[in-house]
ZADREN-192091 format. One record per residue (C-alpha): residue in one letter; x, y, z. Coordinates in steps of 0.001 Angstrom, whole numbers. Example, Ala and Ser with C-alpha at 12.3 -4.5 7.8 and 13.67 -1.06 7.14 Angstrom:
% ZADREN-192091
<resn=A; xx=12300; yy=-4500; zz=7800>
<resn=S; xx=13670; yy=-1060; zz=7140>
% end
This chain:
% ZADREN-192091
<resn=M; xx=33331; yy=835; zz=-88679>
<resn=L; xx=34312; yy=4322; zz=-89784>
<resn=G; xx=34513; yy=5601; zz=-86210>
<resn=L; xx=36916; yy=2865; zz=-85190>
<resn=G; xx=38952; yy=3504; zz=-88312>
<resn=A; xx=39112; yy=7228; zz=-87536>
<resn=F; xx=40377; yy=6477; zz=-84024>
<resn=M; xx=43077; yy=4187; zz=-85444>
<resn=L; xx=44021; yy=6836; zz=-88006>
<resn=I; xx=44531; yy=9411; zz=-85252>
<resn=I; xx=46932; yy=7005; zz=-83533>
<resn=A; xx=48715; yy=6402; zz=-86849>
<resn=G; xx=49081; yy=10151; zz=-87289>
<resn=L; xx=50686; yy=10483; zz=-83870>
<resn=V; xx=52972; yy=7517; zz=-84493>
<resn=R; xx=54043; yy=8745; zz=-87903>
<resn=T; xx=56778; yy=10926; zz=-86419>
<resn=M; xx=58448; yy=7776; zz=-85035>
<resn=V; xx=58801; yy=6254; zz=-88513>
<resn=K; xx=61822; yy=7753; zz=-90213>
<resn=S; xx=62875; yy=4816; zz=-92408>
<resn=T; xx=61816; yy=1453; zz=-93792>
<resn=H; xx=63647; yy=-105; zz=-90841>
<resn=D; xx=61363; yy=1756; zz=-88423>
<resn=F; xx=58309; yy=940; zz=-90530>
<resn=I; xx=58778; yy=-2852; zz=-90519>
<resn=I; xx=60637; yy=-3541; zz=-87232>
<resn=A; xx=59802; yy=-517; zz=-84979>
<resn=G; xx=63479; yy=90; zz=-84283>
<resn=R; xx=63560; yy=-3155; zz=-82243>
<resn=R; xx=62288; yy=-1091; zz=-79297>
<resn=I; xx=58927; yy=-2693; zz=-78448>
<resn=G; xx=58571; yy=-3177; zz=-74692>
<resn=L; xx=56656; yy=-5714; zz=-72611>
<resn=G; xx=53305; yy=-3898; zz=-72505>
<resn=F; xx=53013; yy=-3171; zz=-76217>
<resn=G; xx=54529; yy=-6569; zz=-76974>
<resn=V; xx=51925; yy=-8551; zz=-75020>
<resn=G; xx=49075; yy=-6423; zz=-76331>
<resn=S; xx=50186; yy=-6716; zz=-79950>
<resn=V; xx=50685; yy=-10504; zz=-79816>
<resn=I; xx=47241; yy=-11047; zz=-78267>
<resn=A; xx=45585; yy=-8754; zz=-80783>
<resn=V; xx=47117; yy=-10322; zz=-83898>
<resn=W; xx=46343; yy=-13804; zz=-82534>
<resn=T; xx=42731; yy=-12895; zz=-81787>
<resn=W; xx=41555; yy=-13267; zz=-85354>
<resn=S; xx=37892; yy=-13202; zz=-86257>
<resn=M; xx=38161; yy=-16972; zz=-85755>
<resn=A; xx=38976; yy=-16520; zz=-82065>
<resn=V; xx=35869; yy=-14446; zz=-81442>
<resn=M; xx=33506; yy=-16244; zz=-83831>
<resn=M; xx=35010; yy=-19671; zz=-84551>
<resn=S; xx=35004; yy=-20453; zz=-80827>
<resn=S; xx=31221; yy=-19910; zz=-80855>
<resn=A; xx=30899; yy=-21942; zz=-84062>
<resn=Q; xx=32791; yy=-24954; zz=-82699>
<resn=A; xx=30881; yy=-24847; zz=-79403>
<resn=Y; xx=27625; yy=-24707; zz=-81380>
<resn=T; xx=28681; yy=-27636; zz=-83589>
<resn=W; xx=30453; yy=-29893; zz=-81076>
<resn=G; xx=29346; yy=-28613; zz=-77675>
<resn=T; xx=31783; yy=-28383; zz=-74770>
<resn=S; xx=34228; yy=-30685; zz=-76559>
<resn=G; xx=34418; yy=-28256; zz=-79475>
<resn=L; xx=35109; yy=-25427; zz=-77067>
<resn=L; xx=37871; yy=-27430; zz=-75378>
<resn=W; xx=39601; yy=-28407; zz=-78623>
<resn=F; xx=39452; yy=-24882; zz=-79935>
<resn=I; xx=40637; yy=-23029; zz=-76828>
<resn=V; xx=43446; yy=-25123; zz=-75308>
<resn=P; xx=45756; yy=-25324; zz=-78364>
<resn=N; xx=45306; yy=-21607; zz=-79106>
<resn=G; xx=47067; yy=-20345; zz=-75989>
<resn=L; xx=49680; yy=-23118; zz=-76062>
<resn=A; xx=50580; yy=-22224; zz=-79646>
<resn=V; xx=51573; yy=-18709; zz=-78558>
<resn=I; xx=53569; yy=-19947; zz=-75550>
<resn=A; xx=55301; yy=-22521; zz=-77783>
<resn=M; xx=56931; yy=-19631; zz=-79668>
<resn=V; xx=59290; yy=-18993; zz=-76737>
<resn=P; xx=62063; yy=-21510; zz=-77539>
<resn=F; xx=61959; yy=-20742; zz=-81269>
<resn=A; xx=62066; yy=-16978; zz=-80731>
<resn=L; xx=64906; yy=-17225; zz=-78205>
<resn=K; xx=66927; yy=-19465; zz=-80493>
<resn=L; xx=66738; yy=-17273; zz=-83582>
<resn=R; xx=66989; yy=-13965; zz=-81734>
<resn=S; xx=70215; yy=-15137; zz=-80088>
<resn=K; xx=71709; yy=-16562; zz=-83291>
<resn=M; xx=70388; yy=-13898; zz=-85679>
<resn=P; xx=69682; yy=-10814; zz=-83542>
<resn=K; xx=69420; yy=-8380; zz=-86449>
<resn=G; xx=66981; yy=-10414; zz=-88507>
<resn=Y; xx=63713; yy=-9211; zz=-89996>
<resn=T; xx=61854; yy=-12204; zz=-91452>
<resn=I; xx=61724; yy=-15984; zz=-91156>
<resn=V; xx=62340; yy=-16173; zz=-94913>
<resn=E; xx=65599; yy=-14336; zz=-94347>
<resn=F; xx=66594; yy=-17064; zz=-91870>
<resn=I; xx=65763; yy=-19855; zz=-94329>
<resn=R; xx=67863; yy=-18134; zz=-97001>
<resn=A; xx=70836; yy=-17889; zz=-94636>
<resn=R; xx=70263; yy=-21368; zz=-93202>
<resn=F; xx=70143; yy=-23365; zz=-96431>
<resn=A; xx=71617; yy=-21062; zz=-99116>
<resn=S; xx=69017; yy=-22641; zz=-101395>
<resn=R; xx=66934; yy=-20630; zz=-103819>
<resn=T; xx=64279; yy=-23358; zz=-103917>
<resn=A; xx=63917; yy=-23583; zz=-100127>
<resn=T; xx=63811; yy=-19792; zz=-99860>
<resn=T; xx=61166; yy=-19535; zz=-102586>
<resn=V; xx=59005; yy=-22194; zz=-100917>
<resn=M; xx=59204; yy=-20380; zz=-97579>
<resn=L; xx=58540; yy=-17027; zz=-99233>
<resn=G; xx=55439; yy=-18458; zz=-100910>
<resn=A; xx=54259; yy=-19979; zz=-97630>
<resn=M; xx=54656; yy=-16692; zz=-95747>
<resn=I; xx=52859; yy=-14645; zz=-98400>
<resn=F; xx=50084; yy=-17255; zz=-98513>
<resn=G; xx=49761; yy=-17194; zz=-94723>
<resn=G; xx=49684; yy=-13404; zz=-94571>
<resn=L; xx=47040; yy=-13130; zz=-97273>
<resn=C; xx=44972; yy=-15805; zz=-95521>
<resn=E; xx=44979; yy=-13704; zz=-92357>
<resn=V; xx=43761; yy=-10749; zz=-94386>
<resn=F; xx=40830; yy=-12408; zz=-96123>
<resn=I; xx=39757; yy=-14521; zz=-93132>
<resn=N; xx=39425; yy=-11385; zz=-91031>
<resn=L; xx=37831; yy=-9396; zz=-93840>
<resn=Y; xx=35263; yy=-12169; zz=-94012>
<resn=G; xx=34766; yy=-11842; zz=-90272>
<resn=V; xx=33710; yy=-8194; zz=-90632>
<resn=V; xx=31416; yy=-9055; zz=-93547>
<resn=L; xx=29864; yy=-11878; zz=-91550>
<resn=V; xx=29042; yy=-9903; zz=-88412>
<resn=M; xx=27729; yy=-6919; zz=-90382>
<resn=G; xx=25631; yy=-9213; zz=-92570>
<resn=V; xx=24079; yy=-11222; zz=-89746>
<resn=I; xx=23338; yy=-8314; zz=-87410>
<resn=F; xx=22680; yy=-5381; zz=-89750>
<resn=H; xx=22082; yy=-7124; zz=-93122>
<resn=L; xx=24555; yy=-4764; zz=-94740>
<resn=N; xx=25651; yy=-5349; zz=-98321>
<resn=A; xx=28819; yy=-7487; zz=-98363>
<resn=T; xx=30528; yy=-5452; zz=-101084>
<resn=T; xx=29952; yy=-2192; zz=-99209>
<resn=V; xx=31345; yy=-3661; zz=-95989>
<resn=L; xx=34383; yy=-5008; zz=-97853>
<resn=L; xx=35168; yy=-1676; zz=-99491>
<resn=V; xx=34810; yy=282; zz=-96259>
<resn=T; xx=36893; yy=-2210; zz=-94257>
<resn=V; xx=39724; yy=-2408; zz=-96790>
<resn=A; xx=39810; yy=1387; zz=-97167>
<resn=V; xx=39818; yy=2038; zz=-93415>
<resn=I; xx=42532; yy=-465; zz=-92491>
<resn=T; xx=44853; yy=193; zz=-95425>
<resn=V; xx=44779; yy=3931; zz=-94784>
<resn=Y; xx=45840; yy=3821; zz=-91133>
<resn=S; xx=48241; yy=882; zz=-91665>
<resn=Y; xx=49885; yy=2788; zz=-94514>
<resn=F; xx=51229; yy=5522; zz=-92258>
<resn=G; xx=52798; yy=3852; zz=-89250>
<resn=G; xx=53671; yy=252; zz=-90105>
<resn=L; xx=54565; yy=-1911; zz=-87120>
<resn=W; xx=54464; yy=973; zz=-84623>
<resn=T; xx=50849; yy=1697; zz=-85557>
<resn=S; xx=50024; yy=-2002; zz=-85428>
<resn=V; xx=51389; yy=-2606; zz=-81918>
<resn=I; xx=49925; yy=569; zz=-80379>
<resn=T; xx=46450; yy=107; zz=-81853>
<resn=A; xx=46659; yy=-3584; zz=-80964>
<resn=T; xx=47208; yy=-2772; zz=-77297>
<resn=F; xx=43991; yy=-750; zz=-77293>
<resn=T; xx=42311; yy=-3623; zz=-79150>
<resn=T; xx=43382; yy=-6108; zz=-76476>
<resn=L; xx=41467; yy=-4152; zz=-73857>
<resn=M; xx=38420; yy=-4016; zz=-76132>
<resn=I; xx=38359; yy=-7772; zz=-76789>
<resn=T; xx=38833; yy=-8856; zz=-73167>
<resn=V; xx=36677; yy=-6618; zz=-70942>
<resn=P; xx=33469; yy=-5982; zz=-72998>
<resn=P; xx=32927; yy=-9681; zz=-73935>
<resn=A; xx=32709; yy=-10633; zz=-70252>
<resn=I; xx=30001; yy=-8034; zz=-69654>
<resn=I; xx=28055; yy=-8957; zz=-72795>
<resn=V; xx=28056; yy=-12708; zz=-72155>
<resn=L; xx=26902; yy=-12162; zz=-68559>
<resn=Y; xx=23913; yy=-10257; zz=-69935>
<resn=V; xx=23252; yy=-13037; zz=-72471>
<resn=L; xx=23269; yy=-15729; zz=-69771>
<resn=A; xx=20970; yy=-13655; zz=-67578>
<resn=K; xx=18615; yy=-13108; zz=-70525>
<resn=V; xx=18174; yy=-16830; zz=-71287>
<resn=G; xx=17850; yy=-18032; zz=-67703>
<resn=G; xx=21397; yy=-18598; zz=-66481>
<resn=P; xx=24134; yy=-21192; zz=-67072>
<resn=S; xx=22126; yy=-24006; zz=-65473>
<resn=W; xx=19305; yy=-23514; zz=-67986>
<resn=V; xx=21790; yy=-23563; zz=-70879>
<resn=F; xx=23409; yy=-26848; zz=-69826>
<resn=T; xx=20054; yy=-28448; zz=-69058>
<resn=Q; xx=18836; yy=-27619; zz=-72552>
<resn=I; xx=21889; yy=-28736; zz=-74485>
<resn=K; xx=21852; yy=-32149; zz=-72818>
<resn=A; xx=18855; yy=-32884; zz=-75009>
<resn=V; xx=20674; yy=-31835; zz=-78201>
<resn=P; xx=21842; yy=-34807; zz=-80348>
<resn=G; xx=25607; yy=-35167; zz=-80558>
<resn=H; xx=26618; yy=-35348; zz=-76876>
<resn=H; xx=26975; yy=-31564; zz=-76481>
<resn=T; xx=27985; yy=-31854; zz=-72841>
<resn=Q; xx=30594; yy=-34574; zz=-73390>
<resn=L; xx=33941; yy=-32891; zz=-72800>
<resn=F; xx=36096; yy=-35360; zz=-74729>
<resn=L; xx=34132; yy=-36188; zz=-77867>
<resn=P; xx=36165; yy=-38354; zz=-80306>
<resn=A; xx=34286; yy=-36962; zz=-83289>
<resn=A; xx=35317; yy=-33424; zz=-82355>
<resn=A; xx=38963; yy=-34459; zz=-82065>
<resn=S; xx=39019; yy=-36225; zz=-85430>
<resn=G; xx=36690; yy=-33774; zz=-87142>
<resn=F; xx=38703; yy=-30631; zz=-86483>
<resn=G; xx=40461; yy=-30675; zz=-83082>
<resn=I; xx=43756; yy=-32433; zz=-83870>
<resn=S; xx=44293; yy=-30807; zz=-87266>
<resn=L; xx=43429; yy=-27379; zz=-85862>
<resn=A; xx=45771; yy=-27864; zz=-82893>
<resn=L; xx=48698; yy=-28703; zz=-85160>
<resn=G; xx=47759; yy=-25948; zz=-87571>
<resn=L; xx=47692; yy=-23427; zz=-84736>
<resn=L; xx=51195; yy=-24429; zz=-83663>
<resn=A; xx=52397; yy=-23949; zz=-87220>
<resn=S; xx=50561; yy=-20643; zz=-87431>
<resn=T; xx=52740; yy=-19092; zz=-84753>
<resn=M; xx=56129; yy=-20625; zz=-85485>
<resn=A; xx=55645; yy=-20306; zz=-89253>
<resn=D; xx=53940; yy=-16919; zz=-89341>
<resn=Q; xx=55835; yy=-13736; zz=-90164>
<resn=T; xx=53373; yy=-11794; zz=-87990>
<resn=F; xx=54926; yy=-13462; zz=-84939>
<resn=W; xx=58516; yy=-13465; zz=-86182>
<resn=Q; xx=58268; yy=-9750; zz=-86870>
<resn=K; xx=57362; yy=-9283; zz=-83198>
<resn=A; xx=60163; yy=-11647; zz=-82103>
<resn=W; xx=62764; yy=-9461; zz=-83821>
<resn=A; xx=61141; yy=-6176; zz=-82821>
<resn=I; xx=60629; yy=-6826; zz=-79081>
<resn=R; xx=63456; yy=-5996; zz=-76701>
<resn=P; xx=65406; yy=-9265; zz=-76141>
<resn=A; xx=64968; yy=-9329; zz=-72364>
<resn=N; xx=61174; yy=-9301; zz=-72796>
<resn=L; xx=60799; yy=-12130; zz=-75322>
<resn=T; xx=59940; yy=-14947; zz=-72913>
<resn=R; xx=57551; yy=-12915; zz=-70788>
<resn=T; xx=55823; yy=-11430; zz=-73826>
<resn=F; xx=54825; yy=-14736; zz=-75427>
<resn=L; xx=54085; yy=-16391; zz=-72089>
<resn=W; xx=51756; yy=-13643; zz=-70885>
<resn=A; xx=50155; yy=-13270; zz=-74304>
<resn=G; xx=49327; yy=-16986; zz=-74411>
<resn=L; xx=47843; yy=-16988; zz=-70915>
<resn=W; xx=45909; yy=-13746; zz=-71317>
<resn=F; xx=44411; yy=-14972; zz=-74585>
<resn=Y; xx=42445; yy=-17843; zz=-72973>
<resn=P; xx=39525; yy=-15852; zz=-71500>
<resn=I; xx=38655; yy=-14342; zz=-74897>
<resn=P; xx=37550; yy=-17461; zz=-76852>
<resn=L; xx=36255; yy=-19110; zz=-73671>
<resn=T; xx=33903; yy=-16218; zz=-72943>
<resn=L; xx=32653; yy=-15696; zz=-76491>
<resn=G; xx=32490; yy=-19439; zz=-77144>
<resn=L; xx=29655; yy=-19679; zz=-74639>
<resn=L; xx=27445; yy=-17959; zz=-77218>
<resn=G; xx=27598; yy=-21160; zz=-79268>
<resn=L; xx=26250; yy=-23185; zz=-76339>
<resn=V; xx=23475; yy=-20619; zz=-75882>
<resn=G; xx=22620; yy=-21031; zz=-79556>
<resn=S; xx=22334; yy=-24806; zz=-79153>
<resn=A; xx=20211; yy=-24406; zz=-76024>
<resn=K; xx=17870; yy=-22027; zz=-77855>
<resn=G; xx=17390; yy=-24542; zz=-80664>
<resn=I; xx=18848; yy=-22346; zz=-83386>
<resn=T; xx=19360; yy=-24376; zz=-86574>
<resn=V; xx=21909; yy=-24028; zz=-89349>
<resn=A; xx=19047; yy=-23067; zz=-91632>
<resn=D; xx=18346; yy=-20078; zz=-89359>
<resn=L; xx=21920; yy=-18872; zz=-89929>
<resn=G; xx=21500; yy=-18740; zz=-93705>
<resn=N; xx=24545; yy=-18545; zz=-95957>
<resn=Y; xx=26910; yy=-17797; zz=-93063>
<resn=G; xx=26633; yy=-21283; zz=-91545>
<resn=A; xx=27847; yy=-22099; zz=-88047>
<resn=G; xx=30275; yy=-19176; zz=-88151>
<resn=G; xx=27346; yy=-16795; zz=-87770>
<resn=I; xx=26000; yy=-18269; zz=-84523>
<resn=G; xx=27607; yy=-15666; zz=-82226>
<resn=P; xx=26267; yy=-12598; zz=-84084>
<resn=Y; xx=22885; yy=-14329; zz=-84511>
<resn=V; xx=22505; yy=-14982; zz=-80789>
<resn=I; xx=23525; yy=-11431; zz=-79902>
<resn=S; xx=21074; yy=-9880; zz=-82364>
<resn=H; xx=18074; yy=-12135; zz=-81655>
<resn=L; xx=17802; yy=-12166; zz=-77850>
<resn=G; xx=16423; yy=-8679; zz=-77402>
<resn=L; xx=19568; yy=-7296; zz=-75771>
<resn=P; xx=19973; yy=-3529; zz=-75301>
<resn=V; xx=21276; yy=-1872; zz=-78463>
<resn=V; xx=24384; yy=-649; zz=-76653>
<resn=L; xx=25437; yy=-4269; zz=-75987>
<resn=I; xx=24842; yy=-5263; zz=-79608>
<resn=A; xx=26944; yy=-2303; zz=-80737>
<resn=A; xx=29663; yy=-3262; zz=-78223>
<resn=Y; xx=29733; yy=-6820; zz=-79614>
<resn=V; xx=30105; yy=-5520; zz=-83160>
<resn=L; xx=32914; yy=-3261; zz=-81998>
<resn=I; xx=34654; yy=-6285; zz=-80437>
<resn=I; xx=34538; yy=-8168; zz=-83747>
<resn=C; xx=35704; yy=-5143; zz=-85721>
<resn=N; xx=38573; yy=-4565; zz=-83277>
<resn=A; xx=39708; yy=-8182; zz=-83531>
<resn=C; xx=39519; yy=-8181; zz=-87321>
<resn=Y; xx=41125; yy=-4755; zz=-87794>
<resn=S; xx=44087; yy=-5566; zz=-85545>
<resn=S; xx=44723; yy=-8926; zz=-87200>
<resn=I; xx=44528; yy=-7431; zz=-90678>
<resn=D; xx=46859; yy=-4526; zz=-89922>
<resn=G; xx=49243; yy=-7006; zz=-88268>
<resn=A; xx=49176; yy=-9116; zz=-91434>
<resn=F; xx=49716; yy=-5995; zz=-93559>
<resn=S; xx=52751; yy=-5108; zz=-91477>
<resn=A; xx=54160; yy=-8632; zz=-91746>
<resn=L; xx=53609; yy=-8766; zz=-95508>
<resn=S; xx=55277; yy=-5382; zz=-95961>
<resn=S; xx=58371; yy=-6634; zz=-94110>
<resn=I; xx=58575; yy=-9653; zz=-96426>
<resn=V; xx=58181; yy=-7473; zz=-99506>
<resn=A; xx=60894; yy=-5058; zz=-98342>
<resn=V; xx=63485; yy=-7591; zz=-97126>
<resn=D; xx=62851; yy=-10723; zz=-99163>
<resn=V; xx=61615; yy=-9358; zz=-102479>
<resn=I; xx=62678; yy=-5772; zz=-103213>
<resn=K; xx=66091; yy=-5847; zz=-101492>
<resn=R; xx=66875; yy=-9141; zz=-103187>
<resn=L; xx=65984; yy=-7833; zz=-106634>
<resn=K; xx=67483; yy=-4359; zz=-106144>
<resn=P; xx=69988; yy=-4300; zz=-103264>
<resn=A; xx=70978; yy=-685; zz=-103935>
<resn=I; xx=67442; yy=697; zz=-104150>
<resn=P; xx=67136; yy=4200; zz=-102634>
<resn=E; xx=65498; yy=4368; zz=-99201>
<resn=K; xx=62610; yy=6606; zz=-100300>
<resn=R; xx=61702; yy=4340; zz=-103198>
<resn=L; xx=61899; yy=1274; zz=-100969>
<resn=M; xx=59517; yy=2891; zz=-98480>
<resn=V; xx=57013; yy=3711; zz=-101230>
<resn=I; xx=57003; yy=139; zz=-102582>
<resn=T; xx=56809; yy=-1310; zz=-99071>
<resn=K; xx=53728; yy=753; zz=-98291>
<resn=A; xx=52174; yy=-10; zz=-101675>
<resn=S; xx=52287; yy=-3728; zz=-100857>
<resn=I; xx=49680; yy=-3051; zz=-98146>
<resn=L; xx=47249; yy=-1750; zz=-100751>
<resn=V; xx=47824; yy=-4773; zz=-102994>
<resn=A; xx=47237; yy=-7205; zz=-100130>
<resn=G; xx=43978; yy=-5456; zz=-99267>
<resn=V; xx=42670; yy=-5719; zz=-102816>
<resn=I; xx=43573; yy=-9422; zz=-103065>
<resn=G; xx=41847; yy=-10119; zz=-99745>
<resn=A; xx=38678; yy=-8345; zz=-100877>
<resn=I; xx=38583; yy=-10356; zz=-104113>
<resn=V; xx=38878; yy=-13675; zz=-102268>
<resn=V; xx=36156; yy=-12786; zz=-99756>
<resn=S; xx=33794; yy=-11616; zz=-102492>
<resn=S; xx=34002; yy=-15097; zz=-104053>
<resn=G; xx=31610; yy=-16370; zz=-101351>
<resn=I; xx=33892; yy=-19093; zz=-99921>
<resn=D; xx=32649; yy=-20837; zz=-96740>
<resn=Y; xx=34183; yy=-19242; zz=-93638>
<resn=V; xx=34558; yy=-22291; zz=-91357>
<resn=N; xx=35901; yy=-24533; zz=-94127>
<resn=L; xx=38316; yy=-21799; zz=-95205>
<resn=V; xx=39777; yy=-21461; zz=-91700>
<resn=N; xx=40146; yy=-25221; zz=-91242>
<resn=L; xx=41783; yy=-25642; zz=-94672>
<resn=V; xx=44292; yy=-22836; zz=-94073>
<resn=F; xx=45381; yy=-24246; zz=-90725>
<resn=F; xx=45612; yy=-27759; zz=-92170>
<resn=I; xx=48019; yy=-26654; zz=-94895>
<resn=K; xx=50119; yy=-24548; zz=-92509>
<resn=A; xx=50533; yy=-27587; zz=-90233>
<resn=V; xx=52975; yy=-29107; zz=-92734>
<resn=L; xx=55586; yy=-26508; zz=-91703>
<resn=I; xx=55909; yy=-27702; zz=-88097>
<resn=F; xx=58625; yy=-30337; zz=-88528>
<resn=P; xx=60699; yy=-28888; zz=-91397>
<resn=L; xx=60890; yy=-25430; zz=-89815>
<resn=G; xx=61404; yy=-26728; zz=-86282>
<resn=L; xx=64240; yy=-28975; zz=-87446>
<resn=A; xx=65759; yy=-26133; zz=-89476>
<resn=I; xx=65962; yy=-24023; zz=-86321>
<resn=F; xx=67274; yy=-26682; zz=-83906>
<resn=W; xx=68873; yy=-29528; zz=-85922>
<resn=P; xx=72194; yy=-28840; zz=-87680>
<resn=R; xx=71737; yy=-31884; zz=-89968>
<resn=M; xx=68573; yy=-30514; zz=-91624>
<resn=T; xx=69166; yy=-29738; zz=-95306>
<resn=G; xx=67473; yy=-27485; zz=-97823>
<resn=R; xx=66535; yy=-30438; zz=-100016>
<resn=A; xx=64869; yy=-32155; zz=-97050>
<resn=F; xx=63048; yy=-28933; zz=-96174>
<resn=V; xx=61468; yy=-28639; zz=-99618>
<resn=A; xx=60714; yy=-32358; zz=-99984>
<resn=S; xx=59034; yy=-32656; zz=-96573>
<resn=I; xx=56692; yy=-29745; zz=-97295>
<resn=G; xx=55846; yy=-30822; zz=-100834>
<resn=L; xx=55276; yy=-34509; zz=-100103>
<resn=G; xx=53424; yy=-33792; zz=-96859>
<resn=V; xx=50836; yy=-31662; zz=-98649>
<resn=A; xx=50705; yy=-34014; zz=-101652>
<resn=V; xx=49774; yy=-36955; zz=-99414>
<resn=G; xx=47674; yy=-35242; zz=-96722>
<resn=L; xx=45533; yy=-32801; zz=-98718>
<resn=P; xx=43868; yy=-35363; zz=-101034>
<resn=L; xx=42967; yy=-37482; zz=-97982>
<resn=R; xx=41396; yy=-34463; zz=-96316>
<resn=Q; xx=39428; yy=-33569; zz=-99427>
<resn=S; xx=38173; yy=-37170; zz=-99523>
<resn=G; xx=36730; yy=-36841; zz=-96020>
<resn=F; xx=39444; yy=-38617; zz=-93989>
<resn=S; xx=40008; yy=-35790; zz=-91501>
<resn=L; xx=42064; yy=-37586; zz=-88827>
<resn=L; xx=43976; yy=-39803; zz=-91251>
<resn=S; xx=44864; yy=-36800; zz=-93407>
<resn=I; xx=46574; yy=-34857; zz=-90610>
<resn=V; xx=48396; yy=-37982; zz=-89394>
<resn=A; xx=49611; yy=-38645; zz=-92937>
<resn=L; xx=50619; yy=-35028; zz=-93496>
<resn=E; xx=52700; yy=-34809; zz=-90319>
<resn=G; xx=54066; yy=-38343; zz=-90581>
<resn=V; xx=55265; yy=-37953; zz=-94163>
<resn=S; xx=56668; yy=-34504; zz=-93413>
<resn=L; xx=58706; yy=-35785; zz=-90448>
<resn=V; xx=59962; yy=-38975; zz=-92094>
<resn=V; xx=60999; yy=-37185; zz=-95272>
<resn=A; xx=62678; yy=-34313; zz=-93385>
<resn=V; xx=64758; yy=-36668; zz=-91227>
<resn=G; xx=65364; yy=-39319; zz=-93877>
<resn=V; xx=66559; yy=-36993; zz=-96624>
<resn=S; xx=68726; yy=-35029; zz=-94189>
<resn=L; xx=70467; yy=-38183; zz=-92944>
<resn=L; xx=71435; yy=-39036; zz=-96523>
<resn=S; xx=73726; yy=-36023; zz=-96414>
<resn=S; xx=76722; yy=-35440; zz=-94176>
<resn=E; xx=76131; yy=-31676; zz=-94036>
<resn=R; xx=76156; yy=-29912; zz=-90677>
<resn=F; xx=75166; yy=-26289; zz=-90376>
<resn=D; xx=77143; yy=-23992; zz=-88084>
<resn=F; xx=74607; yy=-21640; zz=-86498>
<resn=S; xx=77398; yy=-19283; zz=-85500>
<resn=T; xx=77720; yy=-18337; zz=-89177>
<resn=L; xx=74299; yy=-16656; zz=-89166>
<resn=D; xx=74526; yy=-12917; zz=-89649>
<resn=R; xx=74975; yy=-11194; zz=-86256>
<resn=G; xx=75886; yy=-7831; zz=-87720>
<resn=T; xx=73766; yy=-4794; zz=-88459>
<resn=G; xx=70466; yy=-5468; zz=-90234>
<resn=E; xx=70556; yy=-4520; zz=-93896>
<resn=L; xx=67842; yy=-1880; zz=-93460>
<resn=E; xx=69183; yy=-617; zz=-90163>
<resn=E; xx=70910; yy=2728; zz=-90077>
<resn=T; xx=74319; yy=2828; zz=-88499>
<resn=T; xx=73100; yy=5513; zz=-86101>
<resn=D; xx=70560; yy=3178; zz=-84533>
<resn=V; xx=71141; yy=2144; zz=-80952>
<resn=P; xx=72528; yy=-1414; zz=-80933>
<resn=V; xx=70254; yy=-4100; zz=-79516>
<resn=P; xx=71984; yy=-6239; zz=-76876>
<resn=L; xx=72209; yy=-9954; zz=-77489>
<resn=L; xx=70534; yy=-12431; zz=-75196>
<resn=T; xx=72624; yy=-13328; zz=-72218>
<resn=T; xx=72916; yy=-16888; zz=-70977>
<resn=Q; xx=70666; yy=-16068; zz=-68013>
<resn=E; xx=67951; yy=-14566; zz=-70289>
<resn=S; xx=68086; yy=-17599; zz=-72578>
% end
């Protein structure tokens, strides 16, 4: 943990010379190229859930769980393309999605709701990935959870503090290599250790619950559909992705999200096989202790008698995935604090003071994340709940970006009523009905309330000038051409 943090800190130290202002810190001068762009998107999307939840769902639902978890994940990243192209062409100097909502609706209520949603989403990324580090260290090494939390928060906040987005994208590119190549080697060793793929599938056929049935209705209703919709919302309604959309060179936007989505697929597919191995070996939930199904991957790795170097490599994979997602969330949260909180309250704030407050927000986010994780909340349920709530943003935000008739009142009402109807149903155990109700109410309210008004928004009125944090000496970023769009 400390070694990986030291490596990241060295990179942050080298990058520090590139950060001369708050603008550089939160948007990297809008100079991120294709290579760093693809690497950073994959890394921030490969949460602890991608490397451990894939194993958990395969362990719980078999091949159907693996299917429902993997397919929507890559598609959610690719689905960002039309949204990113639209806003980058209409608002090329933007910083945050909250900034767009403020300009789009000129509504304090709608802006506040979106601001709350983005802060909630960013903090969720922090504590879900903090929990991921605690989980893997607890299952494999039986380390004290509080110690792991303190070390993790200290390590990531320190190196994130210095370089902002530049540090995040460069370390993330290294992380992408670490979470794609080593897992393939490790899982090959695991399969060889237990007797090969044929032995695994022969064994799980005897496991109750149709573990070899690819399209299991219970898996779809139990988590698949709600997770798929939540994943879509987690890209299009996540400042981590919008920060990249405004920081990547315009000509590379489409290729970045397309390649990131495609390259992501092998990661959860490979590590998800550990869940099937766990089922084949007859590992029970009781064996996993307090960590539940989320601990199946680390448990399998640490209980098969693998060489220590492979166990260490697996732990490094998890730490890499969690570190990169957390520092990406820190960077996104800092951009929201700078643009949508501090600059709104104090437009004339001096640059140095703004930079200090922006960096301090990283420390605050880390402390909040550690407090939530220390509460002992269930990992799998936490992930599913977060993605369920974020799914309510799909229709109101999508319509805000593409439909001129969408109004601020409809935006707020669709989010509020969607959650008010869907969440109680989910808490009552109606998993499929709850997500249908949430999305249905959100769509009907968004369209219905908007049609009651004759307002039409002119997207050409969005700010196309210099970003408010951007120095006049910065090199202008070209707008998207018709061919690039």
